[in-house]
LUMLOZA-446947 format. One record per residue (C-alpha): residue number from 1; residue in three letters; x, y, z. Coordinates in steps of 0.25 Angstrom, whole numbers, plus 5000, padded with zeros to 4 digits. Layout:
# LUMLOZA-446947
<rec seq="NUM" type="ALA" x="X" y="Y" z="Z"/>
...
# end
This chain:
# LUMLOZA-446947
<rec seq="1" type="VAL" x="5059" y="5082" z="5177"/>
<rec seq="2" type="PRO" x="5067" y="5093" z="5184"/>
<rec seq="3" type="GLY" x="5078" y="5099" z="5176"/>
<rec seq="4" type="THR" x="5072" y="5095" z="5163"/>
<rec seq="5" type="GLU" x="5062" y="5101" z="5153"/>
<rec seq="6" type="MET" x="5052" y="5091" z="5156"/>
<rec seq="7" type="PRO" x="5040" y="5098" z="5163"/>
<rec seq="8" type="PRO" x="5034" y="5094" z="5176"/>
<rec seq="9" type="TYR" x="5021" y="5086" z="5175"/>
<rec seq="10" type="THR" x="5010" y="5087" z="5185"/>
<rec seq="11" type="LEU" x="5003" y="5074" z="5181"/>
<rec seq="12" type="PRO" x="4996" y="5065" z="5192"/>
<rec seq="13" type="ASP" x="5005" y="5052" z="5195"/>
<rec seq="14" type="ARG" x="4995" y="5043" z="5188"/>
<rec seq="15" type="GLN" x="4997" y="5051" z="5175"/>
<rec seq="16" type="ILE" x="5012" y="5051" z="5176"/>
<rec seq="17" type="TRP" x="5012" y="5036" z="5178"/>
<rec seq="18" type="GLU" x="5002" y="5035" z="5165"/>
<rec seq="19" type="LEU" x="5012" y="5043" z="5157"/>
<rec seq="20" type="VAL" x="5024" y="5035" z="5162"/>
<rec seq="21" type="THR" x="5017" y="5022" z="5159"/>
<rec seq="22" type="TYR" x="5014" y="5028" z="5145"/>
<rec seq="23" type="LEU" x="5028" y="5032" z="5142"/>
<rec seq="24" type="ARG" x="5033" y="5018" z="5147"/>
<rec seq="25" type="ALA" x="5023" y="5011" z="5138"/>
<rec seq="26" type="LEU" x="5029" y="5019" z="5126"/>
<rec seq="27" type="SER" x="5042" y="5012" z="5127"/>
<rec seq="28" type="ALA" x="5038" y="4999" z="5133"/>
<rec seq="29" type="VAL" x="5044" y="4987" z="5126"/>
<rec seq="30" type="ALA" x="5035" y="4975" z="5121"/>
<rec seq="31" type="PHE" x="5040" y="4966" z="5132"/>
<rec seq="32" type="ASP" x="5034" y="4975" z="5143"/>
<rec seq="33" type="THR" x="5021" y="4978" z="5136"/>
<rec seq="34" type="ALA" x="5008" y="4970" z="5135"/>
<rec seq="35" type="VAL" x="5008" y="4966" z="5120"/>
<rec seq="36" type="PRO" x="4995" y="4959" z="5114"/>
<rec seq="37" type="GLY" x="4997" y="4945" z="5109"/>
<rec seq="38" type="ASP" x="5001" y="4932" z="5113"/>
<rec seq="39" type="ALA" x="5016" y="4929" z="5113"/>
<rec seq="40" type="ALA" x="5015" y="4914" z="5111"/>
<rec seq="41" type="PRO" x="5008" y="4915" z="5098"/>
<rec seq="42" type="GLY" x="5017" y="4926" z="5095"/>
<rec seq="43" type="LYS" x="5029" y="4917" z="5097"/>
<rec seq="44" type="ALA" x="5023" y="4907" z="5087"/>
<rec seq="45" type="LEU" x="5022" y="4918" z="5077"/>
<rec seq="46" type="PHE" x="5036" y="4923" z="5079"/>
<rec seq="47" type="TYR" x="5041" y="4909" z="5076"/>
<rec seq="48" type="GLY" x="5030" y="4905" z="5066"/>
<rec seq="49" type="LYS" x="5021" y="4913" z="5057"/>
<rec seq="50" type="GLY" x="5028" y="4926" z="5059"/>
<rec seq="51" type="ARG" x="5042" y="4920" z="5055"/>
<rec seq="52" type="CYS" x="5049" y="4930" z="5065"/>
<rec seq="53" type="GLN" x="5059" y="4920" z="5069"/>
<rec seq="54" type="GLU" x="5064" y="4919" z="5055"/>
<rec seq="55" type="CYS" x="5071" y="4932" z="5057"/>
<rec seq="56" type="HIS" x="5070" y="4935" z="5072"/>
<rec seq="57" type="MET" x="5076" y="4928" z="5084"/>
<rec seq="58" type="ILE" x="5071" y="4927" z="5098"/>
<rec seq="59" type="ARG" x="5080" y="4919" z="5108"/>
<rec seq="60" type="GLY" x="5088" y="4912" z="5098"/>
<rec seq="61" type="GLN" x="5076" y="4907" z="5089"/>
<rec seq="62" type="GLY" x="5074" y="4914" z="5075"/>
<rec seq="63" type="GLY" x="5082" y="4921" z="5064"/>
<rec seq="64" type="LEU" x="5093" y="4931" z="5063"/>
<rec seq="65" type="VAL" x="5088" y="4941" z="5053"/>
<rec seq="66" type="GLY" x="5079" y="4949" z="5062"/>
<rec seq="67" type="PRO" x="5082" y="4955" z="5076"/>
<rec seq="68" type="ASP" x="5082" y="4946" z="5088"/>
<rec seq="69" type="LEU" x="5069" y="4948" z="5095"/>
<rec seq="70" type="ALA" x="5072" y="4941" z="5108"/>
<rec seq="71" type="ASN" x="5071" y="4955" z="5115"/>
<rec seq="72" type="ILE" x="5061" y="4962" z="5106"/>
<rec seq="73" type="GLY" x="5050" y="4963" z="5117"/>
<rec seq="74" type="GLN" x="5060" y="4971" z="5126"/>
<rec seq="75" type="THR" x="5065" y="4981" z="5114"/>
<rec seq="76" type="ARG" x="5052" y="4984" z="5107"/>
<rec seq="77" type="SER" x="5038" y="4990" z="5110"/>
<rec seq="78" type="PRO" x="5026" y="4982" z="5106"/>
<rec seq="79" type="ALA" x="5023" y="4993" z="5095"/>
<rec seq="80" type="LYS" x="5037" y="4991" z="5090"/>
<rec seq="81" type="LEU" x="5036" y="4976" z="5089"/>
<rec seq="82" type="ARG" x="5023" y="4977" z="5082"/>
<rec seq="83" type="ALA" x="5029" y="4988" z="5072"/>
<rec seq="84" type="ALA" x="5041" y="4979" z="5070"/>
<rec seq="85" type="LEU" x="5032" y="4967" z="5066"/>
<rec seq="86" type="LEU" x="5023" y="4975" z="5057"/>
<rec seq="87" type="GLU" x="5033" y="4985" z="5051"/>
<rec seq="88" type="PRO" x="5046" y="4978" z="5052"/>
<rec seq="89" type="SER" x="5053" y="4987" z="5041"/>
<rec seq="90" type="ALA" x="5049" y="5000" z="5049"/>
<rec seq="91" type="LEU" x="5061" y="4998" z="5058"/>
<rec seq="92" type="VAL" x="5072" y="4988" z="5055"/>
<rec seq="93" type="GLU" x="5081" y="4985" z="5067"/>
<rec seq="94" type="PRO" x="5095" y="4989" z="5065"/>
<rec seq="95" type="GLY" x="5103" y="4978" z="5059"/>
<rec seq="96" type="PHE" x="5091" y="4971" z="5052"/>
<rec seq="97" type="ARG" x="5090" y="4980" z="5040"/>
<rec seq="98" type="THR" x="5087" y="4972" z="5027"/>
<rec seq="99" type="LEU" x="5099" y="4969" z="5018"/>
<rec seq="100" type="ARG" x="5099" y="4963" z="5004"/>
<rec seq="101" type="VAL" x="5111" y="4958" z="4997"/>
<rec seq="102" type="VAL" x="5113" y="4954" z="4983"/>
<rec seq="103" type="ALA" x="5125" y="4945" z="4982"/>
<rec seq="104" type="THR" x="5134" y="4945" z="4970"/>
<rec seq="105" type="ASP" x="5128" y="4932" z="4966"/>
<rec seq="106" type="GLY" x="5114" y="4938" z="4965"/>
<rec seq="107" type="THR" x="5109" y="4932" z="4978"/>
<rec seq="108" type="THR" x="5100" y="4942" z="4987"/>
<rec seq="109" type="LEU" x="5101" y="4941" z="5002"/>
<rec seq="110" type="GLU" x="5092" y="4948" z="5011"/>
<rec seq="111" type="GLY" x="5093" y="4950" z="5026"/>
<rec seq="112" type="VAL" x="5100" y="4959" z="5037"/>
<rec seq="113" type="ALA" x="5114" y="4963" z="5038"/>
<rec seq="114" type="ARG" x="5122" y="4959" z="5050"/>
<rec seq="115" type="ASN" x="5134" y="4967" z="5045"/>
<rec seq="116" type="ALA" x="5136" y="4975" z="5033"/>
<rec seq="117" type="SER" x="5148" y="4982" z="5027"/>
<rec seq="118" type="ASN" x="5154" y="4986" z="5014"/>
<rec seq="119" type="TYR" x="5162" y="4973" z="5013"/>
<rec seq="120" type="ALA" x="5153" y="4963" z="5019"/>
<rec seq="121" type="LEU" x="5138" y="4959" z="5024"/>
<rec seq="122" type="GLN" x="5133" y="4950" z="5034"/>
<rec seq="123" type="MET" x="5118" y="4948" z="5033"/>
<rec seq="124" type="VAL" x="5108" y="4938" z="5038"/>
<rec seq="125" type="ASP" x="5098" y="4934" z="5027"/>
<rec seq="126" type="ARG" x="5083" y="4932" z="5029"/>
<rec seq="127" type="GLN" x="5085" y="4917" z="5032"/>
<rec seq="128" type="GLY" x="5095" y="4921" z="5043"/>
<rec seq="129" type="ARG" x="5108" y="4917" z="5036"/>
<rec seq="130" type="LEU" x="5120" y="4925" z="5038"/>
<rec seq="131" type="HIS" x="5127" y="4930" z="5025"/>
<rec seq="132" type="LEU" x="5141" y="4936" z="5025"/>
<rec seq="133" type="LEU" x="5144" y="4943" z="5012"/>
<rec seq="134" type="GLU" x="5156" y="4950" z="5008"/>
<rec seq="135" type="ARG" x="5155" y="4963" z="4998"/>
<rec seq="136" type="ARG" x="5159" y="4955" z="4986"/>
<rec seq="137" type="GLN" x="5147" y="4945" z="4988"/>
<rec seq="138" type="TRP" x="5136" y="4955" z="4987"/>
<rec seq="139" type="ARG" x="5131" y="4964" z="4975"/>
<rec seq="140" type="GLU" x="5121" y="4972" z="4982"/>
<rec seq="141" type="VAL" x="5117" y="4976" z="4996"/>
<rec seq="142" type="SER" x="5104" y="4983" z="5000"/>
<rec seq="143" type="TRP" x="5097" y="4987" z="5013"/>
<rec seq="144" type="PRO" x="5082" y="4986" z="5010"/>
<rec seq="145" type="SER" x="5073" y="4994" z="5019"/>
<rec seq="146" type="GLY" x="5064" y="4986" z="5028"/>
<rec seq="147" type="SER" x="5065" y="4974" z="5037"/>
<rec seq="148" type="LEU" x="5066" y="4959" z="5033"/>
<rec seq="149" type="MET" x="5055" y="4956" z="5042"/>
<rec seq="150" type="PRO" x="5041" y="4954" z="5036"/>
<rec seq="151" type="GLY" x="5032" y="4966" z="5036"/>
<rec seq="152" type="ASP" x="5019" y="4959" z="5035"/>
<rec seq="153" type="TYR" x="5016" y="4954" z="5049"/>
<rec seq="154" type="ALA" x="5003" y="4962" z="5049"/>
<rec seq="155" type="LYS" x="4998" y="4954" z="5038"/>
<rec seq="156" type="THR" x="5004" y="4940" z="5041"/>
<rec seq="157" type="LEU" x="5000" y="4940" z="5056"/>
<rec seq="158" type="SER" x="4987" y="4943" z="5063"/>
<rec seq="159" type="ALA" x="4986" y="4954" z="5073"/>
<rec seq="160" type="GLN" x="4985" y="4944" z="5084"/>
<rec seq="161" type="GLU" x="4998" y="4937" z="5078"/>
<rec seq="162" type="LEU" x="5005" y="4950" z="5078"/>
<rec seq="163" type="ASP" x="5001" y="4953" z="5093"/>
<rec seq="164" type="ASP" x="5006" y="4939" z="5096"/>
<rec seq="165" type="LEU" x="5019" y="4941" z="5089"/>
<rec seq="166" type="LEU" x="5021" y="4954" z="5096"/>
<rec seq="167" type="ALA" x="5018" y="4948" z="5110"/>
<rec seq="168" type="PHE" x="5029" y="4937" z="5107"/>
<rec seq="169" type="LEU" x="5039" y="4948" z="5103"/>
<rec seq="170" type="SER" x="5035" y="4957" z="5115"/>
<rec seq="171" type="ARG" x="5039" y="4946" z="5124"/>
<rec seq="172" type="GLN" x="5053" y="4944" z="5119"/>
<rec seq="173" type="SER" x="5063" y="4949" z="5129"/>
<rec seq="174" type="THR" x="5077" y="4944" z="5132"/>
<rec seq="175" type="GLY" x="5076" y="4951" z="5146"/>
<rec seq="176" type="ALA" x="5063" y="4944" z="5150"/>
<rec seq="177" type="VAL" x="5069" y="4931" z="5147"/>
<rec seq="178" type="ALA" x="5081" y="4934" z="5155"/>
<rec seq="179" type="ARG" x="5072" y="4939" z="5167"/>
<rec seq="180" type="ARG" x="5063" y="4926" z="5166"/>
<rec seq="181" type="ARG" x="5075" y="4917" z="5166"/>
<rec seq="182" type="ARG" x="5080" y="4923" z="5179"/>
<rec seq="183" type="THR" x="5067" y="4922" z="5186"/>
<rec seq="184" type="GLU" x="5065" y="4907" z="5182"/>
# end
């Protein structure tokens, strides 16, 4: 690139295109990538055995505790989707840190904070219920490390089931739905 520190390359056109293809593949999102597995059984896993819908929502179906996954195929690579399933505590999305509250009556609530200050907490518990707590209503607040998401999918799902679930998640794109509706 003239005027920069990038040196000139005298590669043949074919190698330049191979290099460009490789670089684009590094940042490709799941929706634009061929992902092994079958999305139909993956959908059944999401809403069934995997119990993903208890916390995550896709197009108005599911829970409120975890991030909305309606566009996850457009925002994550296949490798990041797999890592999120197998090691959910490695990277917790902002706004979804685990919160544990012990109320003054001894009741313990666990979920994610929707808003927190020195004076009040708004949290959604594991069952998706919203709790509005004033400071005088809690005795203890802690922020345990890790995610509320189960970390045992490598044991509870087979390799094929993981591939199918990834295939389903990789197809989730709000942009694709909008484009498809315009062409129908």
